[in-house]
N, C-alpha and C positions, 0 to 999 in steps of 0.2 A: 355244416358248421362254417361260419365265416372265419377267415384268417385275420388275425389282428395285424394292422399295418404297423411297420416300424415307426418309432418316434421320429418326428421331423426335427432336424437340426439345421442350423444356418449353413453348415458345410455340405449337407446332402440335399438341401431343399432347392430344387430347380423348377419349382412350380411357377405358374404365371404370377401368383401373388408375390413370390420372391423377386421376380423380374420387375414387377410393378414397384416394389419397395426400393430396389436399386435405382430405378429410373426416377422415382420421387426424390430420393436422397441426392442423386446427381443434380437434379434441378434446384432443390432447396438448400442443400448443404452449404454452398458458398455464402448464402445470405445468413444462415444460422451461424456460421463461423465468424462472419463479420460482426454480427451482434455480440457473440461471445467475446470477441477481441475488445469490443467497446466496454464490456463489463469486467474485464480482468486486467491484470498488470503485465501479462506477457503472452506471447503467441502460444507458448507451450501450455500455459494455464487455460487459454481459450480452447485449445484442442481437447484437453482433458475434460473440461466442463461440457463441451458439446458431446463428447463420447458418453459421459455419464448421463446426460439428459436423454440421449438416444436409447441407451440401455434401459432407463426408467420407462420410456415410452413402450419399448418392445416388451418389457416385463408386464406392463399393464395390458397391452394388447393380447399377449399370450395367456394371461390369467383371466381375461374377459372382464377386467375391472374398468377398462377405458370406456368412458361414455362419449359417444359421438363418432362420427366417421372420419374419413381422411381429411375433411375440411377442418377438423378440430385439432389436427396434429400440430400445425404451426403455432397456434396460440398456446397450446400446452407446452411446446418446446421452448418458446420465448419465456414463459413463466418459469419453467424448470431451470433454464440457463441462468436467468436472473437470480433465482434463489440459491442455486449452487455457487454462483459467483460471490454472492454476499457471504455465504457460509465459508468459502475459501478465504475471502478477505479477512473475516473475523478470526479464523484460525491463524492466518499469517500475522495479523496484528498482535494476537495473544502471544505467539511465539516470539515476535520481535520484542514485546514488553518483557518477556521472561529473559531473553538474551540481554536486553538493556539493564535489567535488574542485576544480573550477574556481573555485567560490566561495572555498574555503580559500586557493587560490593567490592570488587577488585580494586577500584580506584580509592575507595575509602580505606582499604587496608594499606594502601601506599601513600596515604595523606601525610604521614610523618616525614617522608622525604620531600625535599624542596624541588618542585618542578615548575619553573616559571612558565606562565602562559605565553608570554611574548618574548621571543629572542630576536633581537635586532641590534646591530652595531650602532644604529642611528639613535636608539632610545637609551637613556641612562637608567640605572637601576631604580632611581627615585621615581621617575615617570612611570616606569613599568609597574612598580609596586602600587602607585596610586591608581593606575588603570585597572589593575587586577582587583584591588580593594573596591573600587567603584563598581566594577562589573559584578563582584560577589555580593554587593549590597543591593543590587537591582533585583526585582522579582525575577525568578528563573525564566518565566515566559518571555521577558524582554531580553535578558542576557543571552539566552540561547539563540534568539533570532539575530542579535547583533554579531555574535561570534560566527554564526553560520554565514551571514551576509559578508562581513568584512574579511575574516580570516579563512573562512571556508570557501569564499568566492562563489556562493550559490545565488541563484536568482530567487525572487520571491515565490515563483511557482514551484521551484524545487524545495524551498523551505516549507511551503505550505503542504506539499505532498509528504515530506519527511515527518512533519509534526501533525499531520492530519487536520490541518486548518486551511481556510481559504487563502488565496494569494493576497487578497486585500487585508485580511487579518494579519498576515505576516508583515506586510508593509506598515500597517498601523503600529504593530508591536515594535518594529524597528524604529519608527519615528518617535514614539513615546519613550522608548528605551534610551535613544540618543539624547532626547531632551533632558531626561532624568540624569543621565551620565554627565551632561554638560553642566547641569546645576551642581552636582556633587563636585566636579572638577573645578567649577568656577569658585566655589568656596575655598578650595585648596590654593587656587591662584591668588585670591585676595589675601590669604594668610601668608603668602610667600613660599608655600611648600612646593609649588609647581612652577617650573620656569618655562613653560611653553605658552 
């Protein structure tokens, strides 16, 4: 009777195939990590994504589901990394939207209290009130870019990333928003309500 061999695990496997796997990983791992870094928002996320992709590959190899030889590993891993990064990004975006929604709810609860947007000794209350009113009347997509650019001191690239729009779209929204705000404030200046 033949004796059953013990199950092979990563910790006890010292076979030539395990040595070949380690060698392959040492050769291709840095390239895969670089690709994962390009697909994710942080180095830690890139490392996690790469590890998850490698685990998926090993699971497919161990179950016999993987079609192709060693030459098919890299294309499979590139695809897996890209898909995992997209999934992670979507989860992060959904979490951020949930957090933002909670923040908006808290802000709306505090609306009754007066919180001026602009506090500066250089601007008088009348000017501040007109600016606030003008910004509130703008479409939110323009107002948020103006506030982030001027008072948040963000670049268009940073604004685009934060709002999930292109840098050019952020710049356009800024320009259109300022034009609309100037028109609104121009009317106040003609009426004599604004002394700037």
